[in-house]
C-alpha positions in Angstrom: 0.0 0.0 0.0 1.4 3.4 -1.0 2.2 6.0 1.6 -0.3 8.9 1.8 1.3 12.0 0.4 0.9 15.2 2.4 0.4 17.6 -0.5 0.2 20.7 1.7 3.5 19.8 3.3 5.1 19.5 -0.1 3.8 22.9 -1.2 5.2 24.5 2.0 8.6 22.8 1.5 8.7 23.9 -2.1 8.0 27.5 -1.1 10.7 27.4 1.5 13.2 26.0 -1.1 12.3 28.8 -3.5 12.6 31.4 -0.8 16.1 30.1 0.1 17.0 30.1 -3.6 16.0 33.7 -4.1 18.1 34.6 -1.0 21.0 32.7 -2.5 20.6 34.5 -5.9 20.6 37.9 -4.1 23.9 37.1 -2.4 25.4 35.8 -5.6 24.6 39.1 -7.4 25.6 41.3 -4.4 29.0 39.6 -4.2 29.5 40.1 -8.0 28.4 43.7 -8.3 29.7 44.9 -5.0 33.0 43.0 -4.6 33.8 41.4 -8.0 33.5 38.0 -6.4 31.9 35.6 -8.9 30.3 32.4 -7.6 29.8 29.4 -9.9 28.4 25.9 -9.3 30.8 23.3 -10.7 31.8 25.9 -13.3 28.2 26.7 -14.2 27.6 30.5 -14.1 25.2 31.7 -11.4 25.1 35.5 -12.0 21.7 36.7 -13.2 20.2 33.2 -13.1 16.5 32.5 -12.2 15.5 30.3 -9.3 14.5 27.4 -11.5 17.9 27.5 -13.3 19.7 27.5 -10.0 17.7 24.6 -8.6 18.4 22.6 -11.8 22.1 23.2 -11.3 21.8 22.0 -7.7 20.2 18.8 -9.0 23.1 18.4 -11.4 25.7 19.0 -8.6 23.9 16.4 -6.4 24.1 13.8 -9.1 27.6 14.8 -10.2 29.3 14.3 -6.8 26.7 11.7 -5.6 26.2 13.6 -2.3 23.0 15.2 -1.0 24.0 18.8 -1.6 21.1 21.2 -1.3 20.3 24.9 -1.9 20.5 25.4 1.9 24.1 24.1 1.8 25.0 26.5 -1.0 23.2 29.3 0.8 25.2 28.7 4.0 28.5 28.8 2.1 27.5 32.0 0.3 26.6 33.7 3.6 30.1 32.7 4.9 31.8 34.2 1.8 29.9 37.4 2.4 31.6 37.8 5.8 35.2 37.3 4.5 37.4 40.0 3.1 38.5 38.7 -0.3 40.0 40.1 -3.5 38.4 39.9 -6.9 37.7 36.1 -7.2 35.9 33.3 -9.0 34.8 30.7 -6.5 33.1 27.3 -7.1 30.5 27.1 -4.4 29.7 23.6 -5.5 33.2 22.4 -4.7 33.1 24.2 -1.4 29.8 22.6 -0.4 31.1 19.2 -1.5 34.2 19.6 0.6 32.1 20.8 3.5 30.0 17.7 3.3 33.1 15.4 3.2 34.6 17.1 6.2 31.4 17.8 8.1 33.3 17.7 11.5 35.4 20.7 10.3 32.5 22.6 8.7 30.2 23.4 11.6 31.6 26.9 11.6 31.1 27.8 7.9 33.0 31.1 8.1 36.1 29.4 9.6 35.9 26.6 7.1 35.7 29.0 4.1 38.5 31.1 5.5 40.7 28.0 5.7 39.9 27.0 2.1 40.4 30.4 0.7 43.5 31.4 2.8 45.6 31.8 -0.3 43.4 34.4 -1.8 45.1 37.3 0.0 48.4 36.4 -1.6 46.9 37.2 -5.0 48.5 40.2 -6.7 46.3 43.2 -7.6 45.4 43.2 -11.2 45.2 46.1 -13.6 42.2 46.2 -16.0 43.0 45.6 -19.7 41.4 47.5 -22.6 40.0 45.1 -25.3 39.2 45.8 -28.9 37.2 43.3 -31.0 38.5 43.3 -34.6 35.5 41.9 -36.4 31.9 41.5 -35.2 30.6 38.2 -36.5 29.3 35.2 -34.7 32.3 34.9 -32.3 32.8 38.6 -32.0 29.2 39.2 -30.9 29.3 36.4 -28.3 32.6 37.8 -26.9 31.0 41.2 -26.7 28.0 39.8 -24.8 30.1 37.9 -22.3 32.6 40.8 -21.8 29.8 43.2 -21.1 27.8 40.7 -19.0 30.8 39.9 -16.8 32.1 43.5 -16.6 31.3 43.8 -12.9 33.3 46.7 -11.5 35.6 46.7 -14.6 38.6 45.2 -12.9 39.4 42.7 -15.6 38.8 42.9 -19.4 37.1 46.1 -20.5 35.5 46.2 -24.0 36.3 49.6 -25.4 35.9 49.4 -29.2 34.8 47.2 -32.1 36.4 47.5 -35.5 34.5 46.7 -38.8 34.8 47.6 -42.4 32.5 50.0 -44.2 30.8 53.2 -43.3 29.4 53.7 -39.8 26.1 55.6 -39.7 22.9 55.5 -37.8 21.4 52.6 -39.9 24.6 50.5 -39.5 24.7 51.1 -35.8 21.1 50.1 -35.4 21.7 46.9 -37.3 24.8 46.1 -35.3 22.9 46.8 -32.1 20.0 44.5 -33.2 22.4 41.6 -34.0 24.0 42.0 -30.6 20.6 42.2 -28.8 18.9 39.2 -30.4 20.3 35.9 -31.6 18.4 33.1 -33.3 20.6 30.5 -31.5 21.6 32.0 -28.2 18.5 34.1 -27.5 18.2 37.7 -26.2 21.1 39.5 -24.7 20.4 40.0 -21.0 21.3 43.6 -21.1 20.7 46.9 -22.9 22.0 48.1 -26.2 21.5 51.7 -27.5 23.1 53.6 -30.4 25.1 56.9 -30.2 25.4 58.1 -33.8 27.1 61.4 -32.8 30.0 59.4 -31.3 29.8 56.4 -33.6 29.3 54.1 -30.7 27.1 51.5 -29.1 26.0 52.0 -25.5 26.0 48.5 -24.0 24.7 48.2 -20.5 25.3 52.0 -20.1 28.9 51.8 -21.2 30.3 53.3 -24.4 31.9 51.0 -26.9 33.3 52.8 -29.9 32.6 51.5 -33.5 35.6 52.1 -35.6 35.7 51.7 -39.4 39.1 50.6 -40.9 40.4 48.6 -43.9 43.8 48.2 -42.4 44.8 47.5 -38.8 47.9 49.7 -38.9 45.8 52.8 -39.8 44.0 52.9 -36.4 45.0 55.2 -33.6 43.2 53.7 -30.6 44.5 56.4 -28.3 42.1 58.9 -29.9 39.4 57.0 -28.1 41.2 56.9 -24.8 42.3 53.3 -25.4 45.8 52.3 -24.4 47.9 49.2 -24.3 45.0 47.2 -25.7 44.5 43.5 -26.4 43.2 43.1 -30.0 41.0 40.1 -30.4 40.9 39.4 -34.2 37.7 37.5 -35.2 37.9 38.2 -38.9 40.0 35.3 -40.1 41.5 37.7 -42.7 45.0 37.6 -41.1 46.2 34.1 -40.3 50.0 34.1 -39.9 52.5 36.0 -37.7 53.4 38.5 -40.3 49.8 39.5 -41.1 48.7 39.5 -37.5 51.7 41.7 -36.6 50.0 44.5 -38.5 47.7 45.0 -35.4 50.8 45.9 -33.3 51.6 48.7 -35.7 48.4 50.5 -34.7 48.8 53.1 -32.0 47.5 51.9 -28.6 47.7 48.2 -29.2 50.1 45.8 -27.4 48.8 42.2 -27.7 46.9 40.2 -30.3 44.7 37.2 -29.9 43.5 35.4 -33.0 40.3 33.3 -32.8 41.3 30.6 -35.3 44.3 28.4 -35.9 47.4 30.5 -36.7 50.7 29.9 -38.4 54.0 30.9 -36.8 52.4 31.8 -33.5 51.5 29.7 -30.3 48.2 27.8 -30.8 46.8 27.6 -27.3 44.1 25.4 -25.8 43.5 27.1 -22.4 43.9 24.6 -19.6 46.3 22.4 -21.6 49.3 24.5 -22.8 48.6 28.1 -21.9 51.2 28.2 -19.2 54.0 27.3 -21.6 53.9 30.8 -23.1 54.7 33.9 -21.0 52.7 36.9 -22.2 55.6 39.1 -21.2 57.6 37.5 -24.0 54.9 36.7 -26.6 52.7 39.3 -28.2 50.6 37.3 -30.6 48.5 34.2 -29.7 46.1 31.9 -31.4 43.1 30.4 -29.6 43.1 27.4 -32.1 39.8 26.1 -33.3 36.6 25.2 -31.6 37.1 21.5 -32.4 40.7 21.5 -31.2 39.5 23.1 -27.9 36.8 20.4 -27.6 39.0 17.3 -28.1 42.4 18.3 -26.7 41.4 18.4 -23.0 39.9 14.9 -23.2 42.8 13.6 -25.2 45.2 15.0 -22.6 43.4 13.0 -19.8 43.6 9.8 -21.9 47.2 10.3 -22.9 48.3 11.1 -19.3 46.4 8.1 -17.8 46.6 5.4 -20.5 48.7 6.6 -23.4 47.3 6.8 -27.0 48.8 4.6 -29.8 46.7 6.0 -32.6 43.2 7.1 -33.5 40.7 8.7 -35.8 38.6 11.8 -35.1 35.3 12.5 -36.9 33.6 15.7 -36.2 29.8 16.1 -36.7 29.9 19.9 -37.0 27.1 22.5 -37.3 27.1 24.3 -40.6 29.0 27.6 -40.7 28.8 30.9 -42.5 31.3 29.9 -45.2 28.8 27.4 -46.6 26.1 28.2 -49.1 22.5 28.6 -48.1 21.4 27.2 -51.5 23.5 25.3 -54.0 26.1 27.7 -55.6 29.7 28.0 -56.5 32.2 27.5 -53.7 36.0 27.2 -53.6 35.8 23.8 -52.0 34.0 20.7 -53.2 30.7 19.8 -51.5 30.7 23.0 -49.3 28.8 24.7 -52.2 25.7 22.5 -51.6 22.8 23.9 -49.5 24.0 23.8 -45.9 20.6 23.4 -44.2 19.5 20.5 -46.5 22.6 18.3 -46.6 25.1 16.4 -44.6 28.4 17.6 -46.2 31.7 15.7 -45.9 34.6 18.1 -45.6 38.1 18.2 -44.1 39.3 19.4 -40.7 42.8 20.0 -39.5 41.9 19.3 -35.9 43.7 15.9 -35.7 47.0 17.5 -36.7 46.3 20.7 -34.7 46.0 18.8 -31.4 49.8 18.1 -31.6 50.5 21.8 -31.3 49.1 21.6 -27.7 50.0 18.0 -27.1 53.3 17.1 -28.9 53.1 13.5 -27.8 50.2 13.0 -30.2 52.2 14.2 -33.3 51.2 12.0 -36.3 48.9 9.7 -34.3 45.5 11.1 -35.2 43.7 11.2 -38.5 40.6 13.4 -38.9 37.7 14.3 -41.0 34.4 16.3 -40.7 30.8 16.1 -41.6 28.8 19.4 -41.6 25.2 18.8 -40.7 22.0 20.8 -40.9 22.0 22.4 -37.4 23.1 26.1 -36.9 25.1 25.3 -33.7 26.2 22.5 -31.5 28.7 19.9 -32.6 30.0 16.4 -31.8 33.4 14.8 -31.9 33.7 11.1 -32.1 37.1 9.7 -31.1 38.0 6.2 -32.1 41.2 5.5 -30.2 43.6 2.6 -29.5 45.2 3.0 -26.0 48.4 1.5 -24.6 46.5 -0.3 -21.9 43.1 -2.0 -21.6 40.3 -0.1 -20.0 36.7 -0.6 -19.0 33.8 1.8 -19.5 33.6 2.3 -15.8 37.3 3.1 -15.2 37.5 5.4 -18.2 34.4 7.3 -17.2 35.7 7.5 -13.6 39.0 9.1 -14.8 37.1 11.6 -16.9 34.7 12.5 -14.1 37.6 13.0 -11.7 39.3 15.5 -14.1 35.9 17.3 -14.5 35.7 17.6 -10.7 39.3 18.7 -9.8 42.6 19.5 -11.4 43.7 21.7 -14.3 40.9 20.9 -16.7 37.8 21.6 -14.6 36.9 24.6 -16.7 37.4 22.6 -19.9 35.6 19.3 -19.3 31.9 19.0 -18.4 30.9 15.5 -17.4 27.4 14.6 -18.7 25.3 11.9 -17.1 22.2 12.5 -19.2 20.7 9.6 -21.0 18.8 11.9 -23.3 21.6 14.3 -24.3 21.2 15.7 -27.8 22.8 18.7 -29.6 20.3 21.3 -28.7 20.8 20.5 -25.0 24.4 21.7 -25.0 23.8 25.1 -26.4 25.1 27.7 -23.9 27.6 25.5 -22.2 30.7 27.3 -21.1 33.0 24.3 -21.1 34.5 23.5 -24.6 34.3 19.7 -24.0 31.1 17.9 -22.9 32.0 14.3 -22.2 29.0 12.0 -22.9 29.6 9.3 -20.3 26.5 7.3 -21.4 27.9 6.9 -24.9 31.4 5.5 -24.0 32.3 2.3 -25.7 35.3 0.1 -24.7 36.7 -3.1 -26.1 40.0 -3.9 -24.4 42.5 -1.2 -25.5 40.1 0.2 -28.2 37.6 2.9 -27.2 35.0 5.1 -28.8 34.1 8.3 -26.9 31.7 11.1 -27.7 32.5 14.8 -27.0 29.9 17.4 -27.6 30.7 21.1 -27.9 28.9 24.4 -28.4 31.2 25.5 -31.2 30.3 29.1 -30.6 29.5 29.7 -26.9 31.9 27.1 -25.4 34.7 28.3 -27.7 34.1 32.0 -27.0 34.6 31.2 -23.3 37.9 29.5 -24.0 38.9 32.7 -25.9 38.1 34.8 -22.9 40.0 32.5 -20.6 43.0 32.9 -22.8 42.5 36.6 -23.1 42.6 36.9 -19.3 45.9 35.0 -19.3 47.4 37.2 -21.9 46.2 40.3 -20.2 47.3 39.0 -16.8 43.9 39.8 -15.3 43.2 36.3 -14.1 41.5 36.5 -10.7 42.0 34.2 -7.7 40.1 31.1 -8.4 38.9 28.2 -6.3 37.8 25.2 -8.3 
């Protein structure tokens, strides 16, 4: 006989949970806007989230660590953080709540517990904000603008000051640029405000002036005219792909560093979290953020190489169509890409297999790769068919990947999915460049097939911003 459910008690409990969630959200936003302290939940953003979104993240956290973490646990930790004097920081409240649960005898006094865990924060050097210029304003450029302005806080890190495009800038152009920034068919509405200022050729984003500059050549621009100095130029155009061409940005007045959002020749190709520490921004002026696919597969491949060793393998990317393909059948410089992108699966090439070796030299010559463009506007999948140097089981392989998603150098890069129903639309808006599909793992002795999803726009853009912060040396104290 089933137990009689007390519906009124459930309603009261649900209301109390929601009330605690709203209180938690208020603390999250107060910490961010008042103290530049950003709270995340196992790397998932919390700033400006709704109660239902936060509760869903709590459910994910509970399943991820297999511990009964609740919103009340997160609220208690957030209250403790409020009482501590901390510098600009990014803190994983999920990890803190998890560690509190594991060491419950040492966590009765939440303030003392959090102080002990964050004791190294005060040793963090003060950072100087860095001016940023977006050179190009396409898919990646607009997502970078959204994220930079959403996470502006008190302006202590990266400050978007200008956007460079070709062609005349007038009221009509500004309105179109503002509209494209405000609404997006894939990523939805921008959670902020965008106005135009035709008199000053600028967009006013969240009340902050961002100059729109027209230029055909990078070296022709004097950024100091706009009060911009020592700027990091993030080139999203793809027009300049090697060191010589990208060096033209450094000839402009007011620019000091360049970050290219595609694979580059003759410059360091970086997958943040894997090889970014190998290059000192004091000694290197031009960086590449590699490709979205390289950022998706390299973190996972590093875990496999470090733990098992990789003999050889093949990578197949099932990639969303991109702007270089045709909407309807027409001439194209490459075979097959001229066919209608939204109607066909299109076999094409990818250099991601070879590009991995730039971040992981141990994999030089070990991976072949190919790509299939499919009729979705965003959201991609990499299938890795690999032969390892040792035998593994699905359980041990998944456990290793989960551990690296929970702690270590790749926690920002790898998200561990436990979802039986995961499909491409579900991963849109994920900040991690690699989403490891644990339910799809296949093992047969030393042969494995793994599936890695990635938001080829949003996840990649966050990798670009992580690398930008490293180059600009505005990386905050973090606790992951």
